[in-house]
C-alpha positions in Angstrom: -83.3 3.5 -38.7 -83.9 5.8 -35.7 -83.0 3.0 -33.3 -79.8 2.3 -35.3 -78.9 6.0 -35.2 -79.4 6.1 -31.4 -77.2 3.0 -30.9 -74.5 4.6 -33.0 -74.7 7.8 -30.9 -74.4 5.8 -27.7 -71.4 3.9 -29.1 -69.8 7.1 -30.3 -70.2 8.7 -26.8 -68.8 5.6 -25.1 -65.8 5.5 -27.5 -65.2 9.2 -26.9 -65.1 8.8 -23.1 -62.8 5.8 -23.4 -60.4 7.7 -25.7 -60.4 10.8 -23.5 -59.9 9.0 -20.2 -56.3 9.9 -19.3 -56.1 12.5 -22.1 -58.5 14.9 -20.5 -56.5 18.0 -19.6 -56.5 21.8 -19.7 -55.9 23.2 -23.2 -56.2 26.9 -22.7 -54.4 28.6 -19.8 -57.0 31.3 -19.0 -55.7 32.0 -15.5 -52.0 31.2 -15.7 -49.2 33.6 -16.6 -46.9 32.0 -19.1 -43.1 32.5 -18.6 -39.9 31.8 -20.5 -37.1 30.2 -18.5 -34.7 31.8 -20.9 -35.8 35.3 -19.9 -33.9 37.3 -17.2 -37.2 38.1 -15.4 -38.2 34.4 -15.3 -38.1 34.1 -11.5 -40.4 37.1 -11.0 -42.8 35.9 -13.7 -42.8 32.3 -12.4 -43.5 33.6 -8.9 -46.6 35.5 -10.2 -47.7 32.4 -12.2 -47.6 30.1 -9.2 -49.4 32.7 -7.1 -52.1 32.7 -9.7 -52.3 28.9 -9.5 -52.7 28.9 -5.7 -55.4 31.6 -6.0 -57.3 29.6 -8.6 -57.0 26.4 -6.4 -58.8 28.2 -3.7 -61.7 28.9 -6.0 -61.5 25.5 -7.8 -60.0 24.7 -11.1 -62.7 24.0 -13.7 -62.4 20.4 -15.0 -60.0 19.3 -12.2 -62.4 17.1 -10.3 -59.8 15.0 -8.4 -59.2 17.8 -5.9 -62.4 18.1 -3.9 -61.3 20.8 -1.5 -58.0 22.7 -1.1 -59.0 24.8 1.9 -59.9 23.1 4.1 -57.8 20.1 3.0 -58.6 16.6 4.5 -56.3 13.7 5.2 -57.5 10.3 6.3 -54.5 9.1 8.3 -50.8 9.8 9.0 -48.5 7.5 11.0 -45.1 8.8 12.2 -42.3 7.4 14.4 -39.8 10.0 15.5 -36.8 9.5 17.9 -33.8 11.8 17.4 -32.9 12.6 21.0 -33.5 11.7 24.6 -36.1 14.5 24.7 -38.1 13.3 21.7 -39.2 9.7 21.2 -42.7 9.5 19.6 -45.1 7.3 17.8 -47.9 9.4 16.5 -51.0 8.6 14.5 -53.3 11.3 13.2 -56.7 10.6 11.7 -59.6 12.6 10.2 -57.2 15.5 9.8 -58.5 18.9 8.6 -56.0 21.6 7.5 -57.1 25.2 7.1 -54.9 27.9 5.6 -53.7 26.9 2.2 -56.3 29.1 0.6 -54.3 32.2 1.8 -50.9 31.1 0.4 -48.5 34.0 -0.4 -45.8 32.9 -2.9 -42.5 34.5 -2.2 -40.3 32.9 -4.9 -40.6 30.2 -7.5 -37.4 28.7 -8.9 -37.3 26.2 -11.7 -33.9 24.5 -12.5 -33.1 23.9 -16.2 -31.0 20.9 -15.5 -33.9 18.6 -14.5 -36.9 21.0 -14.2 -37.2 20.4 -10.5 -38.5 23.4 -8.4 -37.7 25.3 -5.2 -40.8 27.2 -4.1 -41.0 29.4 -1.0 -44.4 30.6 0.3 -46.0 31.8 3.5 -49.2 30.6 5.2 -50.3 33.5 7.4 -52.4 31.1 9.4 -52.3 27.3 9.4 -54.7 25.4 11.6 -54.8 21.6 12.1 -57.6 19.7 13.7 -57.9 15.9 14.0 -57.8 12.8 16.2 -54.5 11.7 17.6 -52.9 8.7 19.2 -49.6 9.4 20.8 -47.0 7.3 22.8 -43.6 8.5 23.9 -41.9 11.7 25.1 -42.0 15.3 24.1 -39.6 17.6 25.9 -38.9 14.8 28.4 -42.6 14.6 29.3 -43.9 11.0 29.1 -47.1 10.9 27.1 -49.7 8.2 26.3 -53.0 9.4 25.1 -55.8 9.4 22.6 -58.0 12.4 21.8 -58.3 15.5 19.7 -55.4 17.7 18.7 -55.5 21.4 17.7 -52.5 23.2 16.2 -52.5 26.8 15.2 -49.4 28.2 13.5 -48.7 31.9 12.7 -46.8 33.0 9.6 -45.5 29.6 8.6 -42.8 30.0 5.9 -42.4 26.9 3.8 -39.6 26.0 1.4 -40.7 23.3 -0.9 -38.3 21.2 -2.9 -40.0 19.3 -5.7 -38.7 16.6 -8.1 -40.3 16.0 -11.5 -40.0 13.9 -14.6 -41.3 15.3 -17.9 -43.6 13.3 -20.1 -45.7 13.9 -23.2 -49.4 13.8 -23.6 -51.6 15.2 -26.4 -48.8 17.2 -28.0 -47.9 18.9 -24.7 -45.1 18.4 -22.1 -46.3 17.6 -18.5 -44.7 17.4 -15.1 -44.9 14.1 -13.3 -44.3 15.1 -9.7 -42.3 12.4 -8.1 -41.2 13.8 -4.7 -41.9 16.7 -2.5 -39.8 17.7 0.6 -40.4 20.8 2.8 -38.7 22.8 5.5 -40.5 25.4 7.5 -40.3 28.0 10.2 -43.0 29.9 12.0 -43.6 32.9 14.2 -45.9 31.2 16.7 -47.6 27.9 17.6 -50.6 27.4 19.8 -51.6 23.8 20.6 -54.1 21.7 22.6 -54.1 17.9 23.1 -57.2 16.6 24.8 -57.1 13.5 27.0 -53.3 13.4 27.3 -53.3 11.5 30.5 -56.4 9.4 30.2 -58.7 11.8 32.0 -56.3 13.6 34.5 -57.5 17.1 33.6 -55.2 18.9 36.0 -52.1 17.3 34.5 -53.5 17.7 31.0 -54.1 21.4 31.4 -50.6 22.0 33.0 -48.9 20.1 30.2 -50.8 22.0 27.4 -49.9 25.3 29.2 -46.2 24.2 29.2 -46.4 23.4 25.5 -47.8 26.8 24.7 -45.3 28.6 26.9 -42.5 26.7 25.2 -43.9 26.6 21.6 -40.6 26.8 19.9 -39.4 23.6 21.6 -42.8 22.0 20.8 -42.5 23.0 17.1 -39.0 21.4 17.0 -40.4 18.3 18.7 -43.3 18.1 16.2 -41.1 19.0 13.2 -41.4 15.6 11.5 -45.2 15.4 12.2 -45.8 18.8 10.7 -43.5 18.4 7.7 -44.9 15.0 6.8 -48.4 16.4 7.0 -47.6 19.3 4.7 -45.6 17.0 2.3 -48.5 14.5 2.0 -50.9 17.4 1.2 -48.7 19.1 -1.4 -47.6 15.9 -3.1 -51.2 14.8 -3.6 -52.3 18.2 -4.9 -49.3 18.8 -7.1 -49.5 15.3 -8.8 -53.2 16.0 -9.7 -52.6 19.6 -10.8 -49.7 18.8 -13.1 -51.3 15.7 -14.7 -54.1 18.1 -15.7 -52.3 21.3 -16.6 -49.5 21.1 -19.2 -46.1 22.4 -18.0 -45.9 24.4 -21.2 -48.5 26.8 -19.7 -46.1 27.7 -16.9 -42.8 27.4 -18.8 -43.6 27.9 -22.5 -40.1 27.1 -23.7 -39.8 23.9 -21.7 -38.2 21.1 -23.6 -39.9 17.9 -24.6 -38.9 14.7 -22.7 -36.9 13.7 -25.8 -35.0 16.9 -25.8 -34.2 16.8 -22.1 -33.5 13.1 -21.6 -32.5 12.0 -25.1 -35.1 9.2 -25.2 -38.8 8.7 -24.6 -39.8 8.1 -21.0 -42.9 6.0 -20.4 -46.0 7.9 -19.3 -46.8 7.5 -15.6 -49.7 5.2 -14.7 
């Protein structure tokens, strides 16, 4: 009898884990300010709510195990080809990338659009540091480059405007955001950089080129615009997808419609 009872308990635990699977999500918003999109003060309320979310991400959201670290954040690999002028023609690969700074995010404004529940979020990173391995071939500011080594980027007061597309779906009696796209624009107050081994060991040429980049940081920021935006977009899309599959949208916008109310028919749940 005891053995039979133990077997039943094991089967019950297994069945529970299988049923929970994708249904495991936050059910009580202890650290999120709920807002009503119908309220006149919604933008201010939503801005506070998203700031609370960023603050909690820095500490770690209990139960959300898919995000191992938000600050620093790690990316395995980024490949970018960029060629929009005679001055810029680049093929860049970044690997083992570490980004520091998202833990100090200051949210300036959070807009949610009632038409499709997409977002426009503006926030500042007082400091954003990137460190990783690079492979680069092409031109920056008419300087021919062909090197592999380490790259360090250090941006001051980086203001990011994030445009996010979503599709609503239902799970466990709640409405969730499925984040489908994230696009960013940015500006910054300063950029310090260093590329090691730019010219295969020619230290004098390497040092003079790095000095030129730092003396002309605005032009370098423009030249690396695609590299920086894609890095930030990859980070934010990954994080937002995981967050909003775990936290119901109702906890941010408590008068959000159901998918049936918004679209007129049931949308399949994302896989």
